[in-house]
N, C-alpha and C positions, 0 to 999 in steps of 0.2 A: 804791777797791776794797781797798786794804790795810787800811783801817779796818774794813771789813766782814769781812775775813778774820780780823783780830785779835779782833773782837767775837764772831765765830762760834766761834773757838777758846776764848775765855773762857766762852762759853755752854756749850760741850761739857764743859769742866773743871768748871764749876758743876753741870752735870747729873750728872756722875760723883760730885761731892762730896755732893750732896743725895740721891743714890740714886733717880734717876727710874726709873719702871717702863717696860716695853716700849712701851706706848701713848704715854706722855709723850716717850720718845725719838723715836718716829715724828713727833710734832708738832714737836719741836725740830728734827729733821733736815729736815722739810718747810720750816720757816721759813728755816733757814740756806740750803738749796739754792735756794729761791725767790729770795732776795735775790741770791745769787751768779749765778743765771741772768739775772735782770734786769740786773745789773751788766754781764755779758758782752754781752747784747743792746744795752745802752746804748753800750758801747764800739764795737760793730760799727756801730750807727747813726751815731755821731759820725764814725767813720773813713770810712765810705762817703760821708756828706754832704761831708766835707772833701775826699775824693778827687774827687767829682763837681764840686763848686763851685769848688775851688781857693781862691784868695785873695778871690774875689768873694762879696759878701753875697747870699744868697737867702732870702726870707721862708719859702718852703716847707721849706728845709733847717733853718731855725731851729725851725719847727713840729715837724719830725720829731725833732730833738734834745730839744726840750722834752717831747714825749710820752714818749720813751724815759727821760728823767730822771724824769718823773712816775711811771713804772712802778716805778722803783727806790725812790722815796719811798713809794709805796703798799705795796710788798713789805716795806720796812723797818718801816713802821707795823704791818703784820701780824705781823712778827717780834717787835716790842716787845710787842704784845698777847699773843702766845703766851708770850713770856718772863714777862710779869706773871702770867698765869694759872698757869704751871707753877711759878714760883719764889717768888712772894709767900706762898702758903700754907705752904711749907716753910721759908722764911726768917723769916717774921713771929714765930714763937715764939722764935727765937734773938735777934732784935732786942729783943723785949719782955723777955726774961730778962736781956739786957745792960743795959737801962735800969733 
């Protein structure tokens, strides 16, 4: 979760640096908040499963944890796609000028 918080903060700083417009800020905010919400839900699912099963292994608890973790991965992939769509067109000319 810390990694996603740090990356979200970096994305916000980059958005400020490249001068995103209002619509782009909305997409960036959606991506960041979606990842954070999935992370929170994943933590809730893991803690509830651990509370219910205790030290015992339960295949259904594993399935719940895997599904919650998959939602985080899916949201993170969405955030990467949004980041690429927003930042590549603005940063590409800088990269080409540097090369």
